[in-house]
Every structure is written in C-alpha cells, then in structure tokens.
C-alpha positions in Angstrom: 4.0 3.6 12.4 5.8 2.7 9.3 3.8 1.6 6.0 4.4 1.3 2.2 3.2 4.4 0.5 2.7 5.3 -3.2 3.5 8.9 -3.2 3.3 8.6 -7.1 1.9 6.1 -9.6 4.7 3.9 -11.3 7.0 1.0 -11.4 8.1 -1.3 -8.2 10.4 1.7 -7.2 7.2 3.8 -6.4 6.8 1.9 -3.5 8.1 3.7 -0.5 8.7 2.6 3.3 7.6 5.8 5.3 6.2 6.8 8.5 2.5 7.5 8.7 0.0 8.4 11.6 -1.1 5.4 13.5 -4.6 4.3 12.5 -7.5 4.7 15.2 -10.3 1.8 15.3 -13.6 3.2 14.4 -17.0 1.6 15.5 -17.0 -2.1 14.8 -13.3 -2.3 13.9 -10.1 -3.6 15.6 -6.6 -2.6 15.6 -4.3 -5.7 14.5 -0.5 -5.3 14.8 0.4 -6.8 11.6 2.9 -10.1 11.6 2.8 -10.4 7.8 0.8 -9.1 4.7 0.5 -11.0 1.2 1.3 -9.5 -2.3 -1.9 -9.8 -4.7 -2.3 -8.5 -8.4 -4.5 -6.0 -7.0 -1.8 -4.4 -5.1 0.3 -4.4 -8.3 -2.6 -2.3 -10.2 -3.0 0.1 -7.5 0.9 1.0 -7.4 0.4 1.6 -11.4 -2.4 3.8 -10.7 -5.2 1.9 -11.9 -7.0 0.5 -9.0 -7.9 3.1 -6.3 -8.9 1.9 -3.0 -12.9 1.9 -2.4 -14.0 5.5 -0.5 -12.9 5.0 3.0 -10.5 2.5 3.0 -6.7 2.9 3.7 -4.6 4.3 1.1 -1.8 1.5 1.3 -1.8 -1.5 -0.3 -2.6 -4.7 0.8 -5.8 -6.7 0.7 -4.7 -9.5 3.7 -2.7 -9.6 6.5 -1.8 -11.7 10.1 -1.0 -10.4 13.2 -2.6 -9.7 16.9 -5.3 -7.8 18.1 -3.9 -4.5 19.7 -6.8 -2.5 20.3 -10.5 -3.0 20.2 -13.0 -0.4 18.5 -16.6 0.7 20.2 -19.0 -2.3 19.9 -16.5 -5.2 19.5 -17.5 -8.0 21.5 -16.3 -11.5 19.9 -12.9 -10.6 20.0 -10.1 -9.9 22.5 -6.7 -7.8 22.9 -4.1 -10.4 22.1 -6.2 -12.8 19.9 -3.6 -14.1 16.7 -5.7 -13.4 13.6 -5.8 -13.1 9.8 -8.0 -10.5 7.9 -9.5 -9.7 4.8 -8.9 -6.1 4.1 -9.8 -3.1 1.7 -6.3 -1.9 2.1 -3.8 -1.2 4.4 -2.0 -4.4 4.8 1.7 -3.5 3.8 2.0 -1.5 7.2 2.7 -2.2 10.8 -1.0 -1.8 12.1 -4.0 -1.8 10.2 -7.8 -1.4 11.2 -10.2 -3.9 10.3 -13.9 -4.7 10.8 -14.6 -7.2 13.3 -16.8 -9.5 10.6 -13.7 -9.5 8.2 -11.4 -11.5 10.9 -10.5 -15.2 11.1 -8.6 -16.8 13.6 -5.4 -18.1 12.7 -5.9 -21.8 11.9 -4.5 -24.4 14.4 -1.7 -26.1 12.5 -0.6 -22.9 10.9 1.9 -20.3 11.9 0.8 -16.5 12.3 2.8 -15.3 9.3 2.2 -18.0 6.9 -1.5 -17.2 7.9 -1.3 -13.9 6.0 -1.7 -15.7 3.0 -4.9 -17.3 3.4 -7.8 -15.0 3.8 -7.6 -13.4 0.4 -7.2 -16.5 -1.5 -9.9 -18.3 0.6 -12.7 -15.7 0.1 -11.7 -15.3 -3.3 -12.1 -18.8 -4.3 -15.2 -19.7 -2.0 -17.3 -17.0 -2.9 -16.7 -17.5 -6.5 -16.4 -21.2 -7.5 -18.6 -22.5 -5.0 -21.2 -19.6 -3.5 -21.5 -18.2 -7.3 -20.6 -20.9 -9.7 -22.2 -23.5 -7.4 -19.3 -26.5 -8.0 -20.5 -29.8 -7.1 -18.9 -33.2 -6.7 -18.1 -35.0 -9.8 -17.9 -31.7 -11.9 -14.7 -30.5 -13.6 -13.1 -27.3 -12.7 -11.0 -25.5 -14.9 -8.3 -22.9 -13.3 -6.5 -20.7 -15.2 -3.1 -19.5 -13.3 -3.4 -22.9 -11.4 0.3 -22.1 -9.8 -1.0 -18.5 -8.5 -2.1 -18.1 -4.9 -5.8 -18.4 -6.0 -4.9 -21.2 -8.3 -3.1 -23.4 -5.3 -6.2 -22.8 -3.1 -8.6 -23.5 -5.8 -7.1 -27.0 -6.9 -7.2 -27.8 -3.3 -10.6 -26.9 -2.3 -12.1 -28.1 -5.5 -10.3 -31.6 -4.9 -11.7 -31.7 -0.9 -15.3 -31.5 -2.3 -14.7 -34.4 -5.1 -14.6 -32.4 -8.1 -12.0 -33.0 -10.9 -9.6 -30.1 -11.6 -8.0 -28.9 -14.7 -4.9 -26.4 -14.8 -3.1 -24.0 -17.2 -0.1 -23.0 -16.1 3.4 -22.0 -17.8 6.1 -24.7 -17.8 6.5 -28.2 -16.5 7.7 -26.9 -13.2 4.9 -25.3 -12.5 2.3 -28.0 -13.6 4.1 -30.3 -11.7 3.6 -28.4 -8.4 -0.2 -28.1 -9.4 -0.3 -31.9 -10.0 1.2 -32.1 -6.5 -1.5 -30.2 -5.1 -4.1 -32.5 -6.7 -5.0 -31.1 -10.2 -5.9 -33.9 -12.7 -5.4 -32.5 -16.2 -2.0 -30.3 -16.7 -2.2 -28.1 -19.7 0.8 -25.7 -20.2 -0.7 -22.7 -22.1 2.8 -21.7 -23.8 2.9 -25.1 -25.7 -0.6 -26.2 -25.9 -4.3 -24.9 -26.8 -6.5 -25.4 -23.3 -9.6 -25.9 -25.4 -8.2 -28.9 -27.2 -6.6 -30.4 -24.4 -9.7 -30.1 -21.9 -11.9 -31.5 -24.8 -9.6 -34.5 -24.8 -9.2 -34.9 -21.3 -13.2 -35.0 -20.9 -14.2 -36.5 -23.7 -15.5 -33.3 -25.6 -17.7 -32.6 -22.6 -15.4 -29.5 -21.2 -15.5 -27.9 -18.0 -18.6 -27.3 -15.6 -17.0 -24.4 -14.2 -14.0 -22.1 -15.2 -12.2 -19.7 -12.7 -10.4 -17.2 -14.9 -7.9 -14.4 -14.2 -7.3 -13.5 -18.1 -10.5 -11.8 -19.2 -11.0 -10.5 -22.8 -8.0 -12.6 -24.3 -9.7 -15.9 -22.9 -13.4 -15.1 -23.3 -14.1 -16.5 -26.5 -12.1 -19.7 -26.0 -13.6 -20.0 -22.6 -16.9 -20.2 -24.2 -15.7 -23.1 -26.3 -14.6 -24.6 -23.3 -17.5 -24.9 -21.1 -19.9 -27.7 -20.8 -23.4 -27.8 -21.5 -25.0 -25.8 -18.3 -21.3 -24.5 -17.7 -20.3 -21.7 -15.7 -17.4 -18.9 -16.4 -16.6 -16.4 -13.7 -14.1 -13.9 -14.7 -12.4 -12.4 -11.5 -9.1 -10.9 -13.5 -8.3 -8.7 -16.5 -4.6 -9.7 -17.2 -5.5 -9.9 -20.8 -7.8 -7.3 -21.4 -11.3 -5.5 -20.3 -13.2 -5.8 -23.8 -13.8 -9.1 -25.5 -16.5 -10.1 -28.1 -18.9 -12.8 -26.4 -20.4 -15.4 -28.8 -24.0 -15.3 -27.4 -24.9 -17.8 -30.1 -22.6 -20.3 -28.5 -23.2 -19.1 -24.9 -27.3 -20.1 -25.8 -26.4 -23.2 -27.1 -24.8 -24.5 -24.0 -27.3 -23.0 -21.7 -24.2 -21.5 -20.2 -23.4 -18.4 -17.9 -20.4 -16.0 -17.7 -20.4 -13.8 -14.3 -17.8 -11.6 -13.4 -16.7 -10.4 -10.0 -14.7 -8.3 -7.5 -14.0 -8.7 -4.0 -12.4 -5.6 -2.6 -15.3 -3.1 -3.3 -17.8 -5.1 -1.6 -19.8 -3.7 1.3 -18.4 -4.7 4.7 -21.7 -7.1 5.1 -21.1 -9.2 2.3 -17.5 -9.2 3.0 -18.5 -10.5 6.3 -20.9 -13.1 4.9 -18.3 -14.8 3.0 -15.9 -14.4 5.7 -18.2 -16.2 7.8 -18.7 -18.8 5.1 -14.8 -19.4 4.9 -14.6 -19.8 8.6 -17.3 -22.6 8.6 -15.9 -24.5 5.1 -12.6 -23.8 4.4 -11.1 -23.2 7.9 -11.6 -27.2 9.2 -10.1 -28.4 5.9 -6.8 -26.1 6.9 -6.8 -27.5 10.2 -7.0 -31.0 9.4 -4.4 -30.6 6.7 -6.4 -31.6 3.6 -5.8 -27.8 2.3 -2.8 -26.2 2.9 -1.1 -22.7 2.5 1.2 -22.3 -0.4 4.1 -19.7 0.1 6.8 -18.8 -2.3 8.8 -16.5 -0.3 8.7 -14.3 2.4 10.6 -10.9 2.2 10.8 -7.7 4.5 8.0 -5.3 4.0 10.6 -2.3 3.0 11.5 -4.5 0.0 8.1 -4.8 -1.5 9.2 -3.6 -4.5 11.3 -6.9 -4.9 8.1 -8.8 -4.1 6.4 -6.9 -6.7 9.0 -7.7 -9.1 8.5 -11.4 -8.1 5.0 -11.5 -8.9 5.3 -9.3 -12.1 7.8 -11.6 -13.3 5.3 -14.7 -12.6 8.2 -16.8 -11.4 6.6 -17.7 -8.4 3.9 -20.6 -7.2 1.6 -19.5 -4.2 1.7 -16.7 -2.2 4.8 -13.9 -1.8 4.3 -12.7 1.7 5.6 -9.3 3.5 6.5 -9.1 6.8 7.4 -5.6 8.7 
C-alpha cells in the first residue's frame, strides 16, 4: 500500500507519499480500507518532530479515518467485512489501509457520506470526553470555546447548544465568527480586536464562563482563570500558545475553580473504547437527526498532504480538512 511517511522531521515538504508494507490486523483489530482521513494539529506536531506516536501505534500520521472493513483480526465479533465505518486512531490514517482496535470503530452515521465521516471521530471524541465527561457541562451553563471555527470548535458549539448551554467563542475575523454564529454560537469575540475576558464579562453580567475549552495553553492561562465563573472548569487540550505559564492559585481558590489538562491520543485502548462508546450513544443520534453536522472546509488528495498542512497552519480554514487516497 501507499502511505504518507515522514523520513525526517520538518516543514510540510517532509511529508512523503511512499510505498510501505500492508498492515496486518492483530487480536481485536480490524483492517480498514481508507476512504478518507482528516488533518489535525497533532499531525503537524508529529511532522515537526514534537509529537511521536504512542508505543505500538502506526508511524504514519492521521488520528481518524473512514472507510470499509476489509479484514477481521482474531477475536472480533461485532463487525463484518464490508461494514462502512469511521475510526479514532493513534496514528496511521494517512494511508490506503490502517489497523484499528475494534472498540475504536463507529458506524458511518446515516445521512453522512463515507468521506465526510472521516472528520467526525477525533472531534466528537475530544469534545465529548472533555466538555461533557471531564468538565460536566450542564444545560443553562456558559461554555467558552477558544478557536471556535476549528474542527473541535465547530463540534463543541453544536454539541453544547444541543444540550441547552450558552456558547461563547473566540475566532479571528468577522467571516469566521459569522460561521460560528450560524452553528449556534451566542457570544462572538474576535481575539484579534477584543479582549475575551472583558467581552465575556459584558455578555454574562460579570459571571464568566462555567466551562472553558482551551487549545492555547500558557498564553491564555491567567486570562482563562480570570474568565471563569465561580465553580468554573478550565480544560486545556492544546499548547499552541506555549507549555509553561504562571497559575494564580489565589484566584482559583476564590472561585472554587479547577484546571484540567488532557490528551486523547496516548490513552489506553480501553479508555478510548469507553469514550467512543459514549460518543456512539450520545453524539451519533444528534448527527443522524441533523441537529449536529460535520463541518468540512476542503478535501484534498492524500498525496498532497503537504498542501493540507499548509492550509491548517495558515488557519484560513473553518472545520475539518480531509485527505482522500
């Protein structure tokens, strides 16, 4: 088969479409013929040499895919050859074939085409596990999403609205904010022109956000704590603004607030399977009903993965960028 390899870390040109050995499914795995994969920030970090795959994972980038089951490994009972699926991966999505633990498979939702479904597993699993399982967002609460026009952001807006929460977003520019509004965002903050702490305070009567989903990290740490409501929960899932920041414990104590940092890729298979099962139970019905929709910015040939990474790094996209082999 062919896959995107990374012979040496570097810029987008480091991604090389090359012939590699076919994967063979092990115990509890299935082999998926890939219809599409999706581009995530973690792929960019891996390409740059900053985010190695977990032990035992495929060396090729790609944290999610869609396609058709081509082969069942030993012990797989609940799936059949020919099933159309999408999957959460620890790596290997940028390829013609990939092996997936059966517990990380999801059926392609009714009403969603197989290619588009490639952009669902990672964002749905990330948002559900962090906003709802970890931060326990409840109806009537306010969620602040940094990067509202990203793949994760567009999913977080829709899921939070579906459960009756109020949603604030930060994004760069009027066009992106308008897309967030169309998806249901209530409070629109242009981080290039406005201070999100001040704008959120105005919009909430000084109360702040009950939950903040943050992809920035150190750069926003102090201001995120300022923006939290009493009993607020800050969940950090990205480090685009740096790894080390100063935390004002006094402010955190005064608000009886909490800060949690999580990642999805390196979790054990059993934890991922639990998250995927919860996504199938809670998120998939919303997608099938049309209340939550995948947001795809563009689809490119997988051999042009370098161009897809340039799109992601340029931050001109809204939603997901997909790759098809």
